[in-house]
Structure formats: structure tokens, C-alpha cells
Legacy VTK file of the C-alpha trace (Angstrom):
# vtk DataFile Version 3.0
C-alpha trace
ASCII
DATASET POLYDATA
POINTS 79 float
-39.173 55.304 79.118
-36.799 53.275 78.940
-38.520 50.366 78.846
-40.641 51.176 75.990
-37.141 52.033 73.848
-36.291 48.370 75.230
-38.902 47.081 73.245
-38.819 45.760 69.666
-41.673 47.384 67.606
-41.794 46.474 63.303
-44.064 48.770 61.496
-47.176 46.956 61.715
-47.770 46.688 65.248
-45.721 43.753 66.238
-44.375 44.250 69.984
-41.711 41.674 71.575
-40.897 42.223 74.928
-37.029 40.883 75.424
-37.691 41.131 79.079
-39.661 38.094 79.271
-40.129 36.789 75.526
-43.500 38.124 75.300
-44.970 39.630 72.082
-48.255 41.505 71.406
-50.063 42.968 68.391
-51.260 46.590 68.724
-53.632 48.356 66.436
-52.859 52.016 64.205
-53.752 54.186 66.999
-51.694 52.092 69.749
-48.703 52.463 67.204
-49.044 55.967 66.757
-49.136 56.645 70.868
-45.966 54.413 71.555
-44.232 56.627 69.032
-45.186 59.445 70.545
-44.261 58.251 73.716
-41.102 57.317 72.670
-40.343 60.571 71.031
-40.587 62.246 74.382
-44.257 63.689 74.199
-46.243 64.866 76.875
-50.123 63.490 77.157
-51.678 66.954 75.644
-49.456 66.690 72.950
-50.579 62.835 72.198
-54.171 63.622 72.393
-53.660 66.657 70.360
-51.819 64.664 67.473
-54.603 61.284 68.024
-57.627 64.397 66.895
-55.601 65.212 64.213
-54.613 62.018 62.276
-57.390 59.928 63.399
-60.085 62.978 63.470
-61.665 61.616 66.444
-62.912 64.322 69.909
-60.598 65.024 72.785
-62.584 63.183 74.855
-62.586 60.124 72.605
-58.738 60.598 72.186
-58.129 61.199 75.962
-59.738 57.744 76.778
-57.865 56.203 73.699
-54.432 57.313 75.674
-55.447 56.814 78.641
-56.317 53.420 78.155
-53.401 52.134 76.378
-51.237 53.681 78.571
-52.704 51.361 81.493
-52.171 48.530 79.398
-49.001 49.764 79.088
-48.399 49.694 82.816
-50.041 46.636 83.542
-47.596 44.597 80.741
-44.886 46.386 82.326
-44.045 48.139 79.268
-43.607 51.389 80.601
-42.705 53.025 84.096
LINES 1 80
79 0 1 2 3 4 5 6 7 8 9 10 11 12 13 14 15 16 17 18 19 20 21 22 23 24 25 26 27 28 29 30 31 32 33 34 35 36 37 38 39 40 41 42 43 44 45 46 47 48 49 50 51 52 53 54 55 56 57 58 59 60 61 62 63 64 65 66 67 68 69 70 71 72 73 74 75 76 77 78
């Protein structure tokens, strides 16, 4: 998770990647996922947290998580 820890992330979802100078924005659930990943939470824990905080079912939460993980990996923001 060291790549995630190197990101500068604002409370409103602005992400700055210092290694490249790129910036991104994320929505509330993306910010929620990043913060849980930085806290070392596992996939199942994140899915449970999403279902509780955003009142969605497990399938939707899992899809949201794995799509976001794909994005983070594709943008080289996590290993």
C-alpha cells in the first residue's frame, strides 16, 4: 500500500500523485474506499463498510470496490 500512502488526498476527493504530477478527483465512495485501504482493511471488511454506510447490497458494494481497485491499479496508484 505504499503507493496509496504517497498520494495527497483532500477531504473533498482531490487526489494528487506526486510521482507524476497527475491529479484526479474521486467521488464519496472512492474516497471512502481509499481511506479504508490506507487503514489496511481487507476486501470483505470494505464491502461490509460500504453496505453499512451507503445502504447498498453486497453485490453492488463488491462491484464498486473491485472496479475502483482496477482503476487504482491501472493508474499505478497501488500495487
